C-alpha angles and dihedrals in degrees: 000000000000092000091051093050090051092052089048092055096043111114116251115256113258116239137185123215118202137171120224128202127200134180133189130180139196142174110266117252097185133061118197110203120202102203136153147155134241134194128189115199137160093259138037090241096052091046094055089045087054098050090044092056090048094047092051088051090050095049091044093055090045090055088048088053091058098256112149123226089243090061092052120082133171110227105180137003116195143183120183136161118248115225129207124199121224127216093260092055099259119134124212137174112266100171147320136274122211124184143166127195129202139200109214128186117213108197095183096066097189091065095053094105091047090052094051091048091050089049092053091047094052099044101036115185092351091064124096127196104197102172152315127237121188121206144144119272094221111031095176094092094048092047088050092056091047090048093050089053091047091056094048090049090054093044091051093049093047090048088051093050090048091055093044092050095046093250136116118236111255135188124328109255103186140356126192129174124213125215113295117243127216098193098174124031099165112255135187106186119193096015112190111238101193095114133074092243122013118217113233135185111212098187117186134307117228129198122199123197126185123201131187116209134185119201133183119243113217 
């Protein structure tokens, strides 16, 4: 009974809660192209046939550029009527537009502009270059560096709070990590593709990690 009362009367251990922020950056080693084809014809059947021909040409040139099947994915396939408005305000169907869009990974990032130019040459007016996003193929290493920086930041903050309050930093009570953030995969939306090889500037990829830590103060 005496021991229980002593524990009950013991003062609670002081703690400090801090948030640490860490960043790490690296040059990208992967380009993700958003490309596609479109065909407008008088009938739906002709439009689909036109886009199929253009898509086959696109896929063929991607393979010739060394892009593997695992790095080519169809994102969307569409067929829609084309309306024309007459002078009296009436709309009527005057044709059909068929299209297909692809997501393509270029793992040899230095050849990205060459791939874009080759796609444009192969598809002509039917080709569409919708954008380019640069990234790292394996972000785990970059995230680990950002996590280390976040932990050091939290520890340094906690140590400073301990000194300012006349304490020493004790054991780590808890540690939690927030969702990592990739604020800037370099992107070039709407890249023009009217040159044999399009010049691009990949920049850097940055990873941000936030941790929350609770330390005892002794």
